[in-house]
mmJSON file of the N, C-alpha and C atoms, coordinates in Angstrom:
{"data_MODEL":{"atom_site":{
"group_PDB":["ATOM","ATOM","ATOM","ATOM","ATOM","ATOM","ATOM","ATOM","ATOM","ATOM","ATOM","ATOM","ATOM","ATOM","ATOM","ATOM","ATOM","ATOM","ATOM","ATOM","ATOM","ATOM","ATOM","ATOM","ATOM","ATOM","ATOM","ATOM","ATOM","ATOM","ATOM","ATOM","ATOM","ATOM","ATOM","ATOM","ATOM","ATOM","ATOM","ATOM","ATOM","ATOM","ATOM","ATOM","ATOM","ATOM","ATOM","ATOM","ATOM","ATOM","ATOM","ATOM","ATOM","ATOM","ATOM","ATOM","ATOM","ATOM","ATOM","ATOM","ATOM","ATOM","ATOM","ATOM","ATOM","ATOM","ATOM","ATOM","ATOM","ATOM","ATOM","ATOM","ATOM","ATOM","ATOM","ATOM","ATOM","ATOM","ATOM","ATOM","ATOM","ATOM","ATOM","ATOM","ATOM","ATOM","ATOM","ATOM","ATOM","ATOM","ATOM","ATOM","ATOM","ATOM","ATOM","ATOM","ATOM","ATOM","ATOM","ATOM","ATOM","ATOM","ATOM","ATOM","ATOM","ATOM","ATOM","ATOM","ATOM","ATOM","ATOM","ATOM","ATOM","ATOM","ATOM","ATOM","ATOM","ATOM","ATOM","ATOM","ATOM","ATOM","ATOM","ATOM","ATOM","ATOM","ATOM","ATOM","ATOM","ATOM","ATOM","ATOM","ATOM","ATOM","ATOM","ATOM","ATOM","ATOM","ATOM","ATOM","ATOM","ATOM","ATOM","ATOM","ATOM","ATOM","ATOM","ATOM","ATOM","ATOM","ATOM","ATOM","ATOM","ATOM","ATOM","ATOM","ATOM","ATOM","ATOM","ATOM","ATOM","ATOM","ATOM","ATOM","ATOM","ATOM","ATOM","ATOM","ATOM","ATOM","ATOM","ATOM","ATOM","ATOM","ATOM","ATOM","ATOM","ATOM","ATOM","ATOM","ATOM","ATOM","ATOM","ATOM","ATOM","ATOM","ATOM","ATOM","ATOM","ATOM","ATOM","ATOM","ATOM","ATOM","ATOM"],
"id":[1,2,3,4,5,6,7,8,9,10,11,12,13,14,15,16,17,18,19,20,21,22,23,24,25,26,27,28,29,30,31,32,33,34,35,36,37,38,39,40,41,42,43,44,45,46,47,48,49,50,51,52,53,54,55,56,57,58,59,60,61,62,63,64,65,66,67,68,69,70,71,72,73,74,75,76,77,78,79,80,81,82,83,84,85,86,87,88,89,90,91,92,93,94,95,96,97,98,99,100,101,102,103,104,105,106,107,108,109,110,111,112,113,114,115,116,117,118,119,120,121,122,123,124,125,126,127,128,129,130,131,132,133,134,135,136,137,138,139,140,141,142,143,144,145,146,147,148,149,150,151,152,153,154,155,156,157,158,159,160,161,162,163,164,165,166,167,168,169,170,171,172,173,174,175,176,177,178,179,180,181,182,183,184,185,186,187,188,189,190,191,192,193,194,195],
"type_symbol":["N","C","C","N","C","C","N","C","C","N","C","C","N","C","C","N","C","C","N","C","C","N","C","C","N","C","C","N","C","C","N","C","C","N","C","C","N","C","C","N","C","C","N","C","C","N","C","C","N","C","C","N","C","C","N","C","C","N","C","C","N","C","C","N","C","C","N","C","C","N","C","C","N","C","C","N","C","C","N","C","C","N","C","C","N","C","C","N","C","C","N","C","C","N","C","C","N","C","C","N","C","C","N","C","C","N","C","C","N","C","C","N","C","C","N","C","C","N","C","C","N","C","C","N","C","C","N","C","C","N","C","C","N","C","C","N","C","C","N","C","C","N","C","C","N","C","C","N","C","C","N","C","C","N","C","C","N","C","C","N","C","C","N","C","C","N","C","C","N","C","C","N","C","C","N","C","C","N","C","C","N","C","C","N","C","C","N","C","C","N","C","C","N","C","C"],
"label_atom_id":["N","CA","C","N","CA","C","N","CA","C","N","CA","C","N","CA","C","N","CA","C","N","CA","C","N","CA","C","N","CA","C","N","CA","C","N","CA","C","N","CA","C","N","CA","C","N","CA","C","N","CA","C","N","CA","C","N","CA","C","N","CA","C","N","CA","C","N","CA","C","N","CA","C","N","CA","C","N","CA","C","N","CA","C","N","CA","C","N","CA","C","N","CA","C","N","CA","C","N","CA","C","N","CA","C","N","CA","C","N","CA","C","N","CA","C","N","CA","C","N","CA","C","N","CA","C","N","CA","C","N","CA","C","N","CA","C","N","CA","C","N","CA","C","N","CA","C","N","CA","C","N","CA","C","N","CA","C","N","CA","C","N","CA","C","N","CA","C","N","CA","C","N","CA","C","N","CA","C","N","CA","C","N","CA","C","N","CA","C","N","CA","C","N","CA","C","N","CA","C","N","CA","C","N","CA","C","N","CA","C","N","CA","C","N","CA","C","N","CA","C","N","CA","C","N","CA","C"],
"label_alt_id":[null,null,null,null,null,null,null,null,null,null,null,null,null,null,null,null,null,null,null,null,null,null,null,null,null,null,null,null,null,null,null,null,null,null,null,null,null,null,null,null,null,null,null,null,null,null,null,null,null,null,null,null,null,null,null,null,null,null,null,null,null,null,null,null,null,null,null,null,null,null,null,null,null,null,null,null,null,null,null,null,null,null,null,null,null,null,null,null,null,null,null,null,null,null,null,null,null,null,null,null,null,null,null,null,null,null,null,null,null,null,null,null,null,null,null,null,null,null,null,null,null,null,null,null,null,null,null,null,null,null,null,null,null,null,null,null,null,null,null,null,null,null,null,null,null,null,null,null,null,null,null,null,null,null,null,null,null,null,null,null,null,null,null,null,null,null,null,null,null,null,null,null,null,null,null,null,null,null,null,null,null,null,null,null,null,null,null,null,null,null,null,null,null,null,null],
"label_comp_id":["HIS","HIS","HIS","ASP","ASP","ASP","ASP","ASP","ASP","THR","THR","THR","VAL","VAL","VAL","ILE","ILE","ILE","GLY","GLY","GLY","GLY","GLY","GLY","ASN","ASN","ASN","LEU","LEU","LEU","GLU","GLU","GLU","ASN","ASN","ASN","LEU","LEU","LEU","GLU","GLU","GLU","PHE","PHE","PHE","ALA","ALA","ALA","CYS","CYS","CYS","ASN","ASN","ASN","TYR","TYR","TYR","LEU","LEU","LEU","ILE","ILE","ILE","SER","SER","SER","LEU","LEU","LEU","THR","THR","THR","VAL","VAL","VAL","VAL","VAL","VAL","THR","THR","THR","VAL","VAL","VAL","THR","THR","THR","THR","THR","THR","VAL","VAL","VAL","GLY","GLY","GLY","VAL","VAL","VAL","ASP","ASP","ASP","PRO","PRO","PRO","LEU","LEU","LEU","ALA","ALA","ALA","ALA","ALA","ALA","GLN","GLN","GLN","TYR","TYR","TYR","ALA","ALA","ALA","GLU","GLU","GLU","PHE","PHE","PHE","ILE","ILE","ILE","TYR","TYR","TYR","ASN","ASN","ASN","GLY","GLY","GLY","ASN","ASN","ASN","THR","THR","THR","LEU","LEU","LEU","HIS","HIS","HIS","LYS","LYS","LYS","LYS","LYS","LYS","VAL","VAL","VAL","VAL","VAL","VAL","ILE","ILE","ILE","GLU","GLU","GLU","ASN","ASN","ASN","PRO","PRO","PRO","LEU","LEU","LEU","SER","SER","SER","TRP","TRP","TRP","GLN","GLN","GLN","LYS","LYS","LYS","ASN","ASN","ASN"],
"label_asym_id":["A","A","A","A","A","A","A","A","A","A","A","A","A","A","A","A","A","A","A","A","A","A","A","A","A","A","A","A","A","A","A","A","A","A","A","A","A","A","A","A","A","A","A","A","A","A","A","A","A","A","A","A","A","A","A","A","A","A","A","A","A","A","A","A","A","A","A","A","A","A","A","A","A","A","A","A","A","A","A","A","A","A","A","A","A","A","A","A","A","A","A","A","A","A","A","A","A","A","A","A","A","A","A","A","A","A","A","A","A","A","A","A","A","A","A","A","A","A","A","A","A","A","A","A","A","A","A","A","A","A","A","A","A","A","A","A","A","A","A","A","A","A","A","A","A","A","A","A","A","A","A","A","A","A","A","A","A","A","A","A","A","A","A","A","A","A","A","A","A","A","A","A","A","A","A","A","A","A","A","A","A","A","A","A","A","A","A","A","A","A","A","A","A","A","A"],
"label_entity_id":["1","1","1","1","1","1","1","1","1","1","1","1","1","1","1","1","1","1","1","1","1","1","1","1","1","1","1","1","1","1","1","1","1","1","1","1","1","1","1","1","1","1","1","1","1","1","1","1","1","1","1","1","1","1","1","1","1","1","1","1","1","1","1","1","1","1","1","1","1","1","1","1","1","1","1","1","1","1","1","1","1","1","1","1","1","1","1","1","1","1","1","1","1","1","1","1","1","1","1","1","1","1","1","1","1","1","1","1","1","1","1","1","1","1","1","1","1","1","1","1","1","1","1","1","1","1","1","1","1","1","1","1","1","1","1","1","1","1","1","1","1","1","1","1","1","1","1","1","1","1","1","1","1","1","1","1","1","1","1","1","1","1","1","1","1","1","1","1","1","1","1","1","1","1","1","1","1","1","1","1","1","1","1","1","1","1","1","1","1","1","1","1","1","1","1"],
"label_seq_id":[1,1,1,2,2,2,3,3,3,4,4,4,5,5,5,6,6,6,7,7,7,8,8,8,9,9,9,10,10,10,11,11,11,12,12,12,13,13,13,14,14,14,15,15,15,16,16,16,17,17,17,18,18,18,19,19,19,20,20,20,21,21,21,22,22,22,23,23,23,24,24,24,25,25,25,26,26,26,27,27,27,28,28,28,29,29,29,30,30,30,31,31,31,32,32,32,33,33,33,34,34,34,35,35,35,36,36,36,37,37,37,38,38,38,39,39,39,40,40,40,41,41,41,42,42,42,43,43,43,44,44,44,45,45,45,46,46,46,47,47,47,48,48,48,49,49,49,50,50,50,51,51,51,52,52,52,53,53,53,54,54,54,55,55,55,56,56,56,57,57,57,58,58,58,59,59,59,60,60,60,61,61,61,62,62,62,63,63,63,64,64,64,65,65,65],
"pdbx_PDB_ins_code":[null,null,null,null,null,null,null,null,null,null,null,null,null,null,null,null,null,null,null,null,null,null,null,null,null,null,null,null,null,null,null,null,null,null,null,null,null,null,null,null,null,null,null,null,null,null,null,null,null,null,null,null,null,null,null,null,null,null,null,null,null,null,null,null,null,null,null,null,null,null,null,null,null,null,null,null,null,null,null,null,null,null,null,null,null,null,null,null,null,null,null,null,null,null,null,null,null,null,null,null,null,null,null,null,null,null,null,null,null,null,null,null,null,null,null,null,null,null,null,null,null,null,null,null,null,null,null,null,null,null,null,null,null,null,null,null,null,null,null,null,null,null,null,null,null,null,null,null,null,null,null,null,null,null,null,null,null,null,null,null,null,null,null,null,null,null,null,null,null,null,null,null,null,null,null,null,null,null,null,null,null,null,null,null,null,null,null,null,null,null,null,null,null,null,null],
"Cartn_x":[61.882,62.856,62.931,63.407,63.521,64.93,65.861,67.249,68.146,69.406,70.392,71.694,72.311,73.627,74.566,75.611,76.599,77.887,78.429,79.675,80.637,81.903,82.931,83.758,84.33,85.222,84.635,84.074,83.447,84.465,85.644,86.67,87.14,87.225,87.656,86.489,85.286,84.074,83.893,84.025,83.786,82.933,81.609,80.736,79.37,78.657,77.279,76.404,75.229,74.247,73.05,72.776,71.684,70.533,69.369,68.181,67.318,66.885,66.17,64.78,63.901,62.644,62.724,62.676,62.892,64.302,64.435,65.756,66.062,65.277,65.411,65.865,66.88,67.341,66.291,65.86,64.854,65.409,66.555,67.217,68.673,69.481,70.911,71.314,72.084,72.721,74.226,74.984,76.436,77.174,78.406,79.35,80.685,81.202,82.514,82.567,81.459,81.385,80.183,80.174,79.015,78.342,79.032,78.279,77.419,77.665,76.952,75.447,75.023,73.591,72.922,73.588,73.044,72.978,73.978,73.968,72.832,72.551,71.424,70.108,69.955,68.737,68.528,69.586,69.489,69.177,69.79,69.594,68.119,67.486,66.072,65.16,65.551,64.778,64.659,65.717,65.732,65.043,64.335,63.537,64.261,65.451,66.224,65.926,66.281,66.132,67.473,67.855,69.105,68.779,69.469,69.175,70.265,69.867,70.748,72.03,71.926,73.096,74.161,73.735,74.671,75.405,74.68,75.354,76.2,75.885,76.748,78.067,77.992,79.194,80.024,79.37,80.047,79.404,79.583,78.844,79.132,80.329,80.662,80.875,80.764,81.035,79.977,78.786,77.733,77.389,77.5,77.123,78.092,79.243,80.23,79.969,79.028,78.725,77.799],
"Cartn_y":[26.348,26.728,28.247,28.734,30.186,30.637,29.688,30.035,28.908,29.237,28.266,28.486,27.396,27.462,26.581,27.197,26.459,26.373,25.169,24.984,24.131,24.449,23.693,24.589,24.002,24.728,24.733,25.87,25.974,25.867,26.438,26.404,24.985,24.152,22.759,21.813,22.38,21.591,20.51,20.931,20.061,20.841,20.73,21.521,20.862,21.323,20.906,22.146,22.008,23.083,22.582,23.269,22.905,23.872,23.331,24.144,24.099,25.279,25.382,25.977,25.578,26.268,26.694,27.993,28.592,28.22,27.518,27.163,25.678,24.978,23.539,23.179,22.331,21.833,20.859,21.081,20.202,19.328,19.693,18.847,19.281,18.374,18.624,18.156,18.978,18.548,18.691,17.869,17.884,17.799,18.28,18.106,17.739,16.581,16.174,15.715,15.71,15.199,14.245,13.299,12.476,11.782,11.202,10.479,11.385,12.67,13.588,13.602,13.612,13.626,12.33,11.21,9.928,9.878,10.436,10.475,11.353,12.452,13.3,12.531,11.799,11.02,10.005,9.324,8.36,9.064,10.216,11.011,11.374,11.884,12.267,11.043,9.978,8.743,8.208,8.407,7.946,8.909,9.899,10.79,12.006,12.274,13.421,14.668,15.812,17.091,17.804,18.348,19.089,20.573,21.339,22.763,23.641,24.84,25.806,26.045,26.209,26.492,25.406,24.167,23.045,23.063,23.29,23.273,24.52,25.609,26.787,26.509,25.878,25.585,24.455,23.44,22.252,21.836,22.603,22.327,20.975,20.455,19.17,18.055,18.368,17.334,17.271,17.78,17.77,16.348,15.375,14.005,13.348,13.954,13.389,13.816,14.729,15.222,14.28],
"Cartn_z":[-226.011,-225.005,-224.933,-223.788,-223.624,-223.248,-223.173,-222.867,-223.366,-223.592,-224.055,-223.304,-222.861,-222.222,-223.041,-223.572,-224.358,-223.552,-223.46,-222.725,-223.513,-223.395,-224.082,-224.97,-226.001,-226.898,-228.306,-228.701,-230.017,-231.145,-230.959,-232.008,-232.31,-231.278,-231.457,-231.726,-231.837,-232.055,-230.99,-229.733,-228.579,-227.591,-227.755,-226.897,-226.756,-225.751,-225.526,-225.498,-226.053,-226.034,-225.226,-224.129,-223.24,-223.473,-223.783,-224.018,-222.766,-222.326,-221.063,-221.226,-220.346,-220.102,-218.65,-218.451,-217.139,-216.679,-215.58,-215.052,-215.207,-216.035,-216.191,-217.6,-217.686,-218.983,-219.511,-220.759,-221.355,-222.471,-223.021,-224.008,-224.161,-224.677,-224.855,-226.25,-226.94,-228.185,-228.0,-228.711,-228.52,-229.849,-229.827,-230.928,-230.29,-230.618,-230.134,-228.689,-228.008,-226.627,-226.555,-227.481,-227.772,-226.594,-225.654,-224.626,-223.751,-223.773,-222.884,-223.149,-224.402,-224.719,-224.261,-224.463,-224.013,-222.489,-221.824,-220.363,-219.858,-220.563,-220.182,-220.338,-221.43,-221.65,-220.528,-220.14,-219.043,-217.721,-217.515,-216.304,-216.128,-217.188,-217.049,-217.049,-217.745,-217.731,-216.309,-215.527,-214.138,-213.184,-213.717,-212.886,-212.35,-212.837,-212.368,-213.194,-212.644,-213.325,-213.311,-214.451,-214.568,-214.601,-213.77,-213.628,-214.235,-214.606,-215.262,-214.473,-213.17,-212.334,-212.494,-212.574,-212.673,-214.012,-215.116,-216.421,-216.645,-215.963,-216.045,-215.326,-214.156,-213.372,-213.982,-214.532,-215.074,-216.398,-217.465,-218.697,-219.339,-219.164,-219.78,-218.773,-217.488,-216.485,-215.392,-215.637,-214.617,-214.174,-215.073,-214.755,-213.785,-213.538,-212.61,-211.175,-210.978,-209.62,-208.891],
"occupancy":[1.0,1.0,1.0,1.0,1.0,1.0,1.0,1.0,1.0,1.0,1.0,1.0,1.0,1.0,1.0,1.0,1.0,1.0,1.0,1.0,1.0,1.0,1.0,1.0,1.0,1.0,1.0,1.0,1.0,1.0,1.0,1.0,1.0,1.0,1.0,1.0,1.0,1.0,1.0,1.0,1.0,1.0,1.0,1.0,1.0,1.0,1.0,1.0,1.0,1.0,1.0,1.0,1.0,1.0,1.0,1.0,1.0,1.0,1.0,1.0,1.0,1.0,1.0,1.0,1.0,1.0,1.0,1.0,1.0,1.0,1.0,1.0,1.0,1.0,1.0,1.0,1.0,1.0,1.0,1.0,1.0,1.0,1.0,1.0,1.0,1.0,1.0,1.0,1.0,1.0,1.0,1.0,1.0,1.0,1.0,1.0,1.0,1.0,1.0,1.0,1.0,1.0,1.0,1.0,1.0,1.0,1.0,1.0,1.0,1.0,1.0,1.0,1.0,1.0,1.0,1.0,1.0,1.0,1.0,1.0,1.0,1.0,1.0,1.0,1.0,1.0,1.0,1.0,1.0,1.0,1.0,1.0,1.0,1.0,1.0,1.0,1.0,1.0,1.0,1.0,1.0,1.0,1.0,1.0,1.0,1.0,1.0,1.0,1.0,1.0,1.0,1.0,1.0,1.0,1.0,1.0,1.0,1.0,1.0,1.0,1.0,1.0,1.0,1.0,1.0,1.0,1.0,1.0,1.0,1.0,1.0,1.0,1.0,1.0,1.0,1.0,1.0,1.0,1.0,1.0,1.0,1.0,1.0,1.0,1.0,1.0,1.0,1.0,1.0,1.0,1.0,1.0,1.0,1.0,1.0],
"B_iso_or_equiv":[0.0,0.0,0.0,0.0,0.0,0.0,0.0,0.0,0.0,0.0,0.0,0.0,0.0,0.0,0.0,0.0,0.0,0.0,0.0,0.0,0.0,0.0,0.0,0.0,0.0,0.0,0.0,0.0,0.0,0.0,0.0,0.0,0.0,0.0,0.0,0.0,0.0,0.0,0.0,0.0,0.0,0.0,0.0,0.0,0.0,0.0,0.0,0.0,0.0,0.0,0.0,0.0,0.0,0.0,0.0,0.0,0.0,0.0,0.0,0.0,0.0,0.0,0.0,0.0,0.0,0.0,0.0,0.0,0.0,0.0,0.0,0.0,0.0,0.0,0.0,0.0,0.0,0.0,0.0,0.0,0.0,0.0,0.0,0.0,0.0,0.0,0.0,0.0,0.0,0.0,0.0,0.0,0.0,0.0,0.0,0.0,0.0,0.0,0.0,0.0,0.0,0.0,0.0,0.0,0.0,0.0,0.0,0.0,0.0,0.0,0.0,0.0,0.0,0.0,0.0,0.0,0.0,0.0,0.0,0.0,0.0,0.0,0.0,0.0,0.0,0.0,0.0,0.0,0.0,0.0,0.0,0.0,0.0,0.0,0.0,0.0,0.0,0.0,0.0,0.0,0.0,0.0,0.0,0.0,0.0,0.0,0.0,0.0,0.0,0.0,0.0,0.0,0.0,0.0,0.0,0.0,0.0,0.0,0.0,0.0,0.0,0.0,0.0,0.0,0.0,0.0,0.0,0.0,0.0,0.0,0.0,0.0,0.0,0.0,0.0,0.0,0.0,0.0,0.0,0.0,0.0,0.0,0.0,0.0,0.0,0.0,0.0,0.0,0.0,0.0,0.0,0.0,0.0,0.0,0.0],
"pdbx_formal_charge":[null,null,null,null,null,null,null,null,null,null,null,null,null,null,null,null,null,null,null,null,null,null,null,null,null,null,null,null,null,null,null,null,null,null,null,null,null,null,null,null,null,null,null,null,null,null,null,null,null,null,null,null,null,null,null,null,null,null,null,null,null,null,null,null,null,null,null,null,null,null,null,null,null,null,null,null,null,null,null,null,null,null,null,null,null,null,null,null,null,null,null,null,null,null,null,null,null,null,null,null,null,null,null,null,null,null,null,null,null,null,null,null,null,null,null,null,null,null,null,null,null,null,null,null,null,null,null,null,null,null,null,null,null,null,null,null,null,null,null,null,null,null,null,null,null,null,null,null,null,null,null,null,null,null,null,null,null,null,null,null,null,null,null,null,null,null,null,null,null,null,null,null,null,null,null,null,null,null,null,null,null,null,null,null,null,null,null,null,null,null,null,null,null,null,null],
"auth_seq_id":[1,1,1,2,2,2,3,3,3,4,4,4,5,5,5,6,6,6,7,7,7,8,8,8,9,9,9,10,10,10,11,11,11,12,12,12,13,13,13,14,14,14,15,15,15,16,16,16,17,17,17,18,18,18,19,19,19,20,20,20,21,21,21,22,22,22,23,23,23,24,24,24,25,25,25,26,26,26,27,27,27,28,28,28,29,29,29,30,30,30,31,31,31,32,32,32,33,33,33,34,34,34,35,35,35,36,36,36,37,37,37,38,38,38,39,39,39,40,40,40,41,41,41,42,42,42,43,43,43,44,44,44,45,45,45,46,46,46,47,47,47,48,48,48,49,49,49,50,50,50,51,51,51,52,52,52,53,53,53,54,54,54,55,55,55,56,56,56,57,57,57,58,58,58,59,59,59,60,60,60,61,61,61,62,62,62,63,63,63,64,64,64,65,65,65],
"auth_comp_id":["HIS","HIS","HIS","ASP","ASP","ASP","ASP","ASP","ASP","THR","THR","THR","VAL","VAL","VAL","ILE","ILE","ILE","GLY","GLY","GLY","GLY","GLY","GLY","ASN","ASN","ASN","LEU","LEU","LEU","GLU","GLU","GLU","ASN","ASN","ASN","LEU","LEU","LEU","GLU","GLU","GLU","PHE","PHE","PHE","ALA","ALA","ALA","CYS","CYS","CYS","ASN","ASN","ASN","TYR","TYR","TYR","LEU","LEU","LEU","ILE","ILE","ILE","SER","SER","SER","LEU","LEU","LEU","THR","THR","THR","VAL","VAL","VAL","VAL","VAL","VAL","THR","THR","THR","VAL","VAL","VAL","THR","THR","THR","THR","THR","THR","VAL","VAL","VAL","GLY","GLY","GLY","VAL","VAL","VAL","ASP","ASP","ASP","PRO","PRO","PRO","LEU","LEU","LEU","ALA","ALA","ALA","ALA","ALA","ALA","GLN","GLN","GLN","TYR","TYR","TYR","ALA","ALA","ALA","GLU","GLU","GLU","PHE","PHE","PHE","ILE","ILE","ILE","TYR","TYR","TYR","ASN","ASN","ASN","GLY","GLY","GLY","ASN","ASN","ASN","THR","THR","THR","LEU","LEU","LEU","HIS","HIS","HIS","LYS","LYS","LYS","LYS","LYS","LYS","VAL","VAL","VAL","VAL","VAL","VAL","ILE","ILE","ILE","GLU","GLU","GLU","ASN","ASN","ASN","PRO","PRO","PRO","LEU","LEU","LEU","SER","SER","SER","TRP","TRP","TRP","GLN","GLN","GLN","LYS","LYS","LYS","ASN","ASN","ASN"],
"auth_asym_id":["A","A","A","A","A","A","A","A","A","A","A","A","A","A","A","A","A","A","A","A","A","A","A","A","A","A","A","A","A","A","A","A","A","A","A","A","A","A","A","A","A","A","A","A","A","A","A","A","A","A","A","A","A","A","A","A","A","A","A","A","A","A","A","A","A","A","A","A","A","A","A","A","A","A","A","A","A","A","A","A","A","A","A","A","A","A","A","A","A","A","A","A","A","A","A","A","A","A","A","A","A","A","A","A","A","A","A","A","A","A","A","A","A","A","A","A","A","A","A","A","A","A","A","A","A","A","A","A","A","A","A","A","A","A","A","A","A","A","A","A","A","A","A","A","A","A","A","A","A","A","A","A","A","A","A","A","A","A","A","A","A","A","A","A","A","A","A","A","A","A","A","A","A","A","A","A","A","A","A","A","A","A","A","A","A","A","A","A","A","A","A","A","A","A","A"],
"auth_atom_id":["N","CA","C","N","CA","C","N","CA","C","N","CA","C","N","CA","C","N","CA","C","N","CA","C","N","CA","C","N","CA","C","N","CA","C","N","CA","C","N","CA","C","N","CA","C","N","CA","C","N","CA","C","N","CA","C","N","CA","C","N","CA","C","N","CA","C","N","CA","C","N","CA","C","N","CA","C","N","CA","C","N","CA","C","N","CA","C","N","CA","C","N","CA","C","N","CA","C","N","CA","C","N","CA","C","N","CA","C","N","CA","C","N","CA","C","N","CA","C","N","CA","C","N","CA","C","N","CA","C","N","CA","C","N","CA","C","N","CA","C","N","CA","C","N","CA","C","N","CA","C","N","CA","C","N","CA","C","N","CA","C","N","CA","C","N","CA","C","N","CA","C","N","CA","C","N","CA","C","N","CA","C","N","CA","C","N","CA","C","N","CA","C","N","CA","C","N","CA","C","N","CA","C","N","CA","C","N","CA","C","N","CA","C","N","CA","C","N","CA","C","N","CA","C","N","CA","C"],
"pdbx_PDB_model_num":[1,1,1,1,1,1,1,1,1,1,1,1,1,1,1,1,1,1,1,1,1,1,1,1,1,1,1,1,1,1,1,1,1,1,1,1,1,1,1,1,1,1,1,1,1,1,1,1,1,1,1,1,1,1,1,1,1,1,1,1,1,1,1,1,1,1,1,1,1,1,1,1,1,1,1,1,1,1,1,1,1,1,1,1,1,1,1,1,1,1,1,1,1,1,1,1,1,1,1,1,1,1,1,1,1,1,1,1,1,1,1,1,1,1,1,1,1,1,1,1,1,1,1,1,1,1,1,1,1,1,1,1,1,1,1,1,1,1,1,1,1,1,1,1,1,1,1,1,1,1,1,1,1,1,1,1,1,1,1,1,1,1,1,1,1,1,1,1,1,1,1,1,1,1,1,1,1,1,1,1,1,1,1,1,1,1,1,1,1,1,1,1,1,1,1]
}}}
């Protein structure tokens, strides 16, 4: 990866870390927001692509869009 976008609350241990290559999210790790990583896996399994702009705007709720 060449970039990382972290969203959420680090102090409360509720955050997601999005790893990117260029402007595309290639993997997600989470702490305290567990379903998000599984939702990302399903999202890409279904042929979708998650982009940096989306996770910057909605780091923990992109899947609701």
